[in-house]
N, C-alpha and C positions, 0 to 999 in steps of 0.2 A: 488529574485533569481530564475527567471523562464527562462529556456532555451528551445526555441521551436525546435522541430525536425520533427514533422509531423503536418499537418494542424489541429489546434484545440487542439492538445495534448501538454501539457506543463509539464516539470519536475520542481517541486518545491522541494527545498532541506531544510529539517528540520534544518540543521546546520546553515542556514542563519538566523535563528530566535532564537538565543541564548539569546536575551534580552526579549523574550516573555514568561511570566510566564505561567506554566501549572502544578500548584501544586496539590498534593494529600495529604491526612492526613499524610501518612508515609514519603512523599517526598515533604515537603513544598517549597523547593528550586528548584524543577524541572522546566524545561523550555520546549518549543517545541523542542529545539535542543536535549535535553536528552531523552524526553519521548513522543514526539508528532508525531510519524510516522503515527498514525491513522488519526488525523485531516489533516496532510499533504497529505496523500493519498486521502482523501475526496476532498481536493482542486483540485487535479489532475482530479478526476472524474467530478467535476463541470466544469472544463475548457474543458475537452475532450468531454463531452456529451452535455453540455449546452452553451459552449462558454463564461462562466463566469469567471472573475478574482476575485476569493474569496481567499484571502491570507490565509496561515496557521495560522497567528495570528487571523484572523476572524473565521476560523473553530475551532480553539482551544477554543476561547471564547464561541462559539456555543456549543461545547462539554461540557464545564464546566457548562454553563447555563442550559443544559438539562440533567445533571447528568450522562454523559457518560464517565467521567474521573474515571478510576478504579485505585486501588492501584498500579497495575503492569503496567499500560499503559492506554489503551482506551477500553471501552466496546463497541466493534464494532456493536454488535447486537442492542444496544440502539442508538448509533450514526447514524447508517444506517436508522433505523426506523424513527428517528427524522428528518433526512435529507430528507427522502421521503415525510414527511409531509410539510416541508418548501419549497422544490424545486420540479419541475415537473418531478419526478423520481419514478420508481418502484424499489424495491429491493427484491431479492430472495436469499435464502441461499442454498448451496449445498456442498456436499463432492465429487461430481461426476465430474471428470476432463473432460469427454466427453461433459457433459452438459455445463461446463465452455467454452470449445472450440466452441461449437455450438452458445452460446450466443455472444462470441467475434466476431464470423463471421457474426452475424446479427447486429453488430454495438454497442453492449454493452461494458461496461468496468467492471472490477471487482477489489475488494480489497481482497487480498489473505493473509491468516493468517499463517505465517511461525513460526515454533517453535524453530529454532536454533539448537544448538548441542544436540545430544542425544547419548547414548551408541552405539558405532560402526559407528557413522556418524557425520561429522562436518556440521553445517548449511552453506548453500551456501549464502543465502541473509543476514544472521546475525548469531551471536553466541548465541543470546537469542531470545525471542519472538519479532516479527517484522511484520509490515504490509507493503506489496508492492502492487502496482497497476498493473493490466494486461490491456493492451490497444489494443490488437489485436493478431492475429495469427491463426494458423491452427494445424493439427495433428503433424506437424514436428517441428514447431518453434513458440514460443510465444514472444511477445514484452512486456517487463516488465519495470516498472519505480520504482526505489528504492529511497524513500524519504531520506534514510540514506546514500546515496552514497557519497563517498569522494575520492579524488585522490589516486589511488593505491589500493583501497579496493579489486578490482577484479583481482589484480595481485597475491594475495595469491594463493598458489599451488592448494588448494582444490576448489578454486573458478574459477581460470583461465581455467581449463578444462571443467567447467560446464556451463559457460556463455561466451558470446562474447559481449564486449562493443561496442555499435553502436550509435555514437553521445552521447546524454544524456541518451539513453536507453540501455537496455540489451536484448540480444536474448538468449533464452534457450529452451530446449525441454520441452514439457508438463510434461514429467516424472520427470525432475529435479525439477520443481515447485511442482508437486504433492508429491514428496518425502520430500521436505522441509516443506510441510503442513500436512504430514501424521498423526502427533500426535495431530492435532487440529480438533475440530468439532464446527461449520462448518468450512470447509477449505476456502470456497469462498463466498463472498458477491457480487452478480451480480447486477449491476445497469443498468437500461434501461430508455431511454427517454419515 
């Protein structure tokens, strides 16, 4: 389920992989569709930066093999570090949105750690913890790829005002993304060739 919209950058949808097991001890029945936003986001980074078609089924198997499957989802610190050993990538962690923007402008991609709903704020990208990929942008507007996108998701009132659907991607302000990641540390895993 890859839909191209910019050269090299592909949206993979985790929901297309409901038949791919991604179990944890607490959730032995889990699949990429239910819990695999992290590996799916990594697939997008590998496509966007390296031109590789490594499916979410393959990145999920890689995460399991390298102990990056966490009870609540994916241990991105571990998955990113292992990915940097396996593929010609460097990874840095930051909570600084200006650093994220500068990296994106230099050709990097990032996996962003959103926390979902919290008191006084509904999550834009998810109601719970969720990884999305950032594939470009500047101080005004970021291009975001949501592995958990589904028809109508961004029609919900608290989302429609915060993001614009652009083909398979989303456009939002850096502030919108930063607020969705505010409860997380690190907020951003930046990948560079």
